[in-house]
C-alpha positions in Angstrom: -21.0 27.5 2.7 -19.0 25.2 1.0 -19.9 22.5 3.2 -23.6 22.8 2.1 -22.3 22.4 -1.7 -20.1 19.0 -0.8 -21.5 15.7 -2.4 -21.8 13.1 0.0 -20.0 10.6 -2.3 -16.6 12.4 -1.0 -17.2 11.8 2.9 -13.8 9.8 3.1 -12.3 12.1 0.5 -10.7 14.8 3.2 -7.5 16.2 4.3 -5.6 12.7 5.5 -3.8 12.3 8.8 -0.8 12.1 6.7 -0.6 15.6 5.5 -1.1 16.7 9.0 1.5 14.9 10.7 3.7 15.8 7.8 2.9 19.5 8.7 3.7 18.8 12.3 7.1 17.3 11.1 7.9 20.3 9.4 6.6 22.7 11.9 8.5 21.0 14.8 11.7 19.8 13.0 10.7 16.3 13.7 11.8 13.1 12.4 9.3 11.8 10.5 8.5 8.1 10.8 5.2 8.6 10.0 4.5 8.8 6.1 5.9 5.8 4.4 8.7 7.1 1.8 12.2 6.0 1.8 14.6 8.9 2.5 17.0 7.5 -0.2 16.4 7.0 -4.4 16.3 4.1 -6.1 19.0 2.6 -8.4 21.5 4.8 -10.2 21.0 3.1 -13.4 17.4 4.0 -13.2 17.4 7.6 -12.2 20.0 8.1 -15.3 17.7 6.4 -17.4 14.9 9.0 -16.5 17.1 11.7 -17.3 18.4 10.7 -20.6 14.3 10.0 -21.4 14.3 13.7 -20.8 17.3 14.6 -22.8 15.8 12.4 -25.3 12.8 14.4 -25.9 10.5 11.6 -24.1 8.1 14.3 -22.7 4.6 14.2 -24.4 1.9 12.0 -23.7 2.8 8.1 -24.2 0.3 5.7 -25.4 -2.6 5.5 -23.1 -2.1 1.9 -21.9 1.7 2.8 -21.4 4.4 2.5 -23.6 5.1 -1.1 -24.9 8.5 -1.7 -23.5 7.4 -1.2 -20.2 4.2 -3.5 -20.4 6.6 -6.1 -21.7 8.8 -5.6 -18.7 5.9 -5.9 -16.4 5.0 -9.0 -17.9 8.4 -10.6 -18.0 8.7 -9.8 -14.3 5.5 -11.1 -13.5 6.0 -14.7 -15.1 10.0 -14.7 -13.7 9.0 -14.1 -10.1 5.6 -15.8 -9.8 5.0 -17.9 -12.9 1.8 -15.9 -14.2 1.8 -15.1 -17.7 -0.2 -11.8 -19.0 -0.4 -10.5 -22.4 1.3 -7.3 -22.6 -0.6 -5.8 -25.2 -4.5 -6.6 -24.0 -3.8 -7.8 -20.4 -1.8 -4.7 -18.5 -2.2 -0.9 -18.1 0.2 1.4 -16.9 -1.4 3.8 -14.1 -0.3 6.8 -12.3 0.8 4.8 -9.3 -1.3 2.0 -7.5 -3.4 4.5 -6.0 -5.1 5.7 -9.4 -5.2 1.5 -10.6 -7.2 0.8 -7.4 -9.4 3.9 -7.6 -10.0 2.7 -11.6 -10.8 -0.8 -10.6 -13.0 0.4 -8.3 -15.1 2.9 -10.2 -15.1 0.5 -13.1 -16.5 -2.6 -11.4 -18.6 -1.7 -8.3 -22.1 0.1 -8.6 -23.9 2.1 -5.9 -24.9 -0.1 -3.2 -22.4 -3.1 -4.0 -20.7 -4.6 -1.1 -16.9 -4.5 -1.1 -15.2 -6.6 1.4 -11.8 -5.4 2.7 -9.3 -6.3 5.3 -9.9 -3.7 8.2 -7.5 -1.6 9.0 -7.1 -0.7 5.1 -5.2 1.7 3.4 -7.3 5.0 3.2 -7.4 5.6 -0.6 -9.9 2.1 -0.4 -12.6 4.0 1.8 -12.5 7.0 -0.3 -12.7 5.1 -3.8 -15.3 2.8 -2.2 -17.6 6.0 -1.3 -16.7 7.9 -4.5 -18.2 4.3 -6.5 -21.1 4.4 -4.0 -20.3 1.2 -2.7 -20.5 -0.3 1.0 -17.6 -1.1 2.6 -17.9 -4.3 4.5 -14.5 -4.4 7.0 -12.9 -8.1 8.0 -11.1 -7.5 10.9 -7.2 -8.2 11.4 -7.0 -6.5 14.6 -4.5 -6.8 17.3 -2.4 -7.6 19.3 -1.9 -10.2 16.4 -3.2 -8.7 13.2 -4.4 -12.2 11.8 -6.9 -13.1 9.5 -9.8 -15.2 10.5 -11.4 -17.0 7.5 -14.4 -17.8 9.6 -15.2 -14.0 9.7 -14.3 -13.7 6.2 -17.0 -16.3 5.2 -19.6 -14.8 7.4 -18.9 -11.5 5.7 -20.7 -12.4 2.1 -23.9 -11.6 1.2 -26.0 -11.5 -2.0 -24.6 -7.9 -2.5 -21.1 -8.5 -2.5 -19.5 -7.9 -5.3 -15.8 -7.3 -4.8 -13.2 -8.5 -2.4 -10.0 -6.1 -1.8 -7.1 -7.9 -0.5 -4.0 -6.3 0.3 -0.9 -8.4 1.4 1.6 -7.7 2.3 -0.8 -5.5 4.3 -0.5 -1.9 5.0 -0.8 -0.6 8.0 -0.3 -4.2 10.2 2.6 -5.8 7.9 0.9 -8.8 7.8 1.8 -11.2 4.8 -1.0 -13.8 4.3 0.0 -17.2 4.0 -0.9 -20.3 1.3 -3.5 -21.6 3.5 -5.0 -18.1 4.2 -4.7 -17.2 0.7 -6.1 -20.8 -0.8 -9.3 -20.3 1.7 -9.7 -16.6 0.2 -9.7 -18.1 -3.3 -12.4 -20.6 -2.5 -14.5 -18.1 -0.9 -13.9 -16.0 -4.3 -14.8 -18.9 -6.4 -17.7 -20.0 -4.4 -19.6 -16.6 -4.3 -18.5 -15.6 -7.7 -16.9 -12.3 -7.0 -14.3 -10.2 -8.2 -11.0 -10.1 -6.3 -9.0 -6.5 -6.6 -5.4 -7.2 -4.9 -3.2 -4.7 -3.8 0.2 -6.1 -3.9 2.6 -2.9 -3.8 4.7 -4.6 -1.2 5.3 -7.8 -3.1 9.0 -7.7 -2.9 9.1 -6.0 0.6 9.2 -9.3 2.8 11.4 -10.4 5.5 12.4 -13.7 7.4 10.7 -16.7 6.1 7.6 -14.8 4.7 6.7 -15.4 1.2 4.6 -13.4 -1.2 2.1 -15.5 -3.4 -0.3 -13.7 -5.8 -3.9 -14.6 -5.2 -4.1 -15.0 -9.1 -2.0 -18.3 -9.2 -4.6 -20.2 -7.1 -7.0 -22.5 -9.1 -10.0 -20.4 -10.5 -8.3 -16.8 -9.6 -6.6 -15.8 -12.8 -9.9 -14.9 -14.5 -11.6 -13.0 -11.7 -8.4 -11.3 -10.3 -7.1 -7.6 -11.1 -3.4 -7.6 -9.6 -2.2 -4.1 -8.8 1.3 -3.2 -8.1 3.9 -0.3 -8.7 7.7 0.8 -9.0 7.2 3.1 -6.1 7.6 0.8 -3.2 10.0 -1.8 -5.2 12.4 1.2 -6.5 12.2 4.0 -3.9 10.6 6.3 -6.1 7.1 7.1 -4.5 7.1 10.3 -6.3 7.3 8.9 -10.0 3.3 7.0 -9.7 4.1 4.6 -12.2 2.0 1.7 -11.2 0.0 -1.1 -13.2 -2.9 -3.4 -13.1 -3.0 -6.7 -14.5 -6.0 -9.0 -15.5 -8.3 -10.4 -18.3 -8.8 -8.3 -21.5 -12.2 -7.7 -20.6 -11.2 -6.4 -17.0 -8.4 -4.5 -18.3 -10.5 -2.8 -21.0 -13.2 -1.6 -18.4 -10.3 -0.5 -16.0 -8.5 1.5 -18.8 -11.9 3.1 -19.9 -12.1 4.8 -16.4 -8.1 5.7 -16.0 -8.3 7.6 -19.5 -10.7 10.1 -17.4 -8.6 10.2 -14.4 -5.2 11.1 -15.7 -5.4 10.0 -19.3 -1.6 9.0 -19.2 1.4 8.6 -16.7 4.8 9.7 -16.5 6.3 9.7 -19.9 10.2 10.0 -19.2 10.2 7.6 -15.9 8.1 4.8 -18.0 11.7 3.5 -19.8 13.5 3.9 -16.8 11.2 1.5 -14.9 11.1 -0.9 -17.7 14.8 -1.0 -17.5 14.5 -1.3 -13.7 12.0 -4.4 -14.0 14.3 -6.0 -16.3 17.6 -5.7 -14.6 17.1 -4.7 -10.8 16.6 -8.1 -9.1 19.8 -8.0 -7.6 19.2 -4.1 -6.3 15.5 -5.1 -5.3 17.0 -8.2 -3.2 19.6 -6.2 -1.5 17.2 -3.5 -0.7 15.1 -6.2 1.0 17.8 -7.1 3.3 18.7 -3.8 4.0 15.2 -2.8 5.0 15.1 -5.8 7.0 18.0 -4.8 9.2 16.2 -1.6 9.3 13.1 -3.3 10.6 15.1 -4.9 13.8 16.9 -1.6 14.1 14.0 0.1 15.0 12.2 -2.8 17.1 15.2 -2.8 19.0 14.9 1.2 19.6 11.3 1.2 20.3 11.8 -1.7 22.7 14.3 0.3 24.6 11.8 2.7 25.3 9.0 1.0 27.0 7.3 -0.2 23.5 6.6 -3.6 22.4 6.6 -3.6 18.7 4.5 -6.3 16.5 7.6 -7.1 14.1 5.9 -7.3 10.7 6.7 -9.8 8.0 6.4 -7.4 5.0 5.9 -3.9 4.2 8.2 -1.0 6.1 5.8 -0.3 8.6 5.8 -1.4 12.1 2.9 -1.3 15.0 3.3 -0.4 18.8 0.6 -0.5 21.3 1.0 3.0 23.0 -0.8 2.2 26.2 2.4 1.2 28.4 3.4 4.5 27.9 0.1 5.9 29.7 -1.7 6.6 26.2 -5.3 5.1 25.5 -5.6 6.9 22.1 -3.2 6.8 19.1 -4.3 10.2 18.0 -3.7 11.9 21.2 -0.2 10.3 21.1 0.7 11.3 17.7 -0.2 14.7 18.2 1.6 15.1 21.6 4.7 13.6 20.0 6.3 16.0 17.8 6.4 19.0 20.8 7.3 16.2 23.5 10.2 14.4 21.8 10.4 15.6 18.1 9.2 12.7 16.4 6.0 12.1 14.2 4.2 8.7 13.5 0.7 7.8 12.3 -2.2 6.7 14.4 -3.5 3.4 13.5 -7.4 4.3 14.0 -7.5 6.2 11.1 -7.3 2.7 8.6 -10.6 1.5 10.7 -14.1 1.6 10.4 -14.5 0.2 13.9 -12.0 2.9 15.5 -11.7 1.4 18.7 -9.9 -1.7 17.6 -7.3 0.6 16.3 -7.4 3.1 19.1 -4.3 2.1 21.2 -1.8 1.5 18.1 0.6 3.6 16.2 2.3 2.9 13.0 6.0 3.6 12.3 7.8 3.7 9.1 11.5 2.3 9.2 12.2 2.9 5.4 14.6 5.3 6.5 18.7 5.9 6.9 19.9 4.2 9.8 20.9 7.5 11.2 17.3 8.5 11.0 16.2 5.9 12.9 18.8 6.3 15.3 18.2 10.0 15.9 14.2 9.3 16.3 15.2 6.8 18.7 17.3 9.0 20.7 14.3 11.6 20.8 11.9 8.8 22.0 13.9 8.7 24.9 12.2 11.7 26.4 9.3 9.6 26.7 10.3 8.0 29.7 9.9 11.7 31.0 6.4 12.4 32.5 4.3 14.5 30.1 
C-alpha cells in the first residue's frame, strides 16, 4: 500500500547503497572501505572549541545565515586560498553540510522540466535533489578506464532547456581533478549558454601530487553565475558535524537561503565557532592531513595491486577505483555483496553513481581515509580473493 502513496518526485530518494553496505559491514565484522568518512577526528583545538561552546551555552538557534564569525572566516579562507572576495554579510550562508546546500540550490533554481547537466558518475544526492525539483538530469560521461572529461560531449549536452550545470571537482567517485584548460572550457560554455553553475567543491583541499584545485568562479564571467559549495566535514575530518556553506552573489544567496530556512532552518550552533577557528588557524593541520592522505592513497594502491587489482590512482578526494573483472566478476554490485562474507571487507559499487549503469558496472570504489592499520588489515583480508569463490 505504501508504494501507492509514494510521490513520483522521490524516485531517486530510496535507501542508498551506502546504508546497505554499512549494515553489511556491521553484520559481518568487515573492514569498511565503503562509506567515505575518516576513522580519526579533526584537530584537537577545533574539538575543544566545540566542547567549550557547549559549556558556554551556545546551544540555541544561531542566526539563519550562520554566525558572523563563521561567515567571516569562510570569506577570509576563500580570499586567502583563491583570491576570491565574498561579502560575509550578503554572499555567504552556512548550511547543514554541503548536501543541504546542494539540495537548497537545486530546489531554488530548477523548475520542473529544466535540464541540469551533471558529470556522470555523480554523487547520489544530485539525482535525488534534481528529481525532487522536477528537473531533468543530463549526464556527461567521465567514464573508465581514464575517467576524463570530454569537452566536446559537454558542449553537445546543451539544449534550450538547459538551466544549470552541476560541476564536482575534485570529483567523487572517480578522484578526477579538472585542470585549468578543462575549467576554462566549462566556463566558456556556461557564459555562451547563459546558465547557472553549481560547484560542489567539498574536496577542495584533498588534492595530491601536482594537482591543483581552481574554483570555477575565478574564471572570466563566472563569479556572478556560480554558486560555490564546500564544507568543514572533509577538510577537517568532522563529517558528522554537518557544517557546510554556499557562496555566491547576494541575489542568488537570498534565493538559496529562502529554501534552506524550510529544510533545516539553522545548523549546528556549537560547531559553528569551532569551524570558524579551524578555518582561521588550521591551514597547517589541513596540509599535514593532505600529505598523510596521499600516503594512505599510495598504501592502498599498492595493496590492491598485490591482490590482482589495478587501481586508478586519484588526484583528489579520498576514493580510489578499481575494475574488478580481473578477479572474475563482471558486476561491481555482485562483487561488493560477495566481498563481506568472502573476505570481510566492504566497498561501494560504481554503478550506483550512473544513469548509464553499464558504464559503471565493472568498477568499485574504495575509501582510503582510514588509519594505516585498517588499510593494512583490509589488504590482508583481500588476500582471500586469490582463492576461488
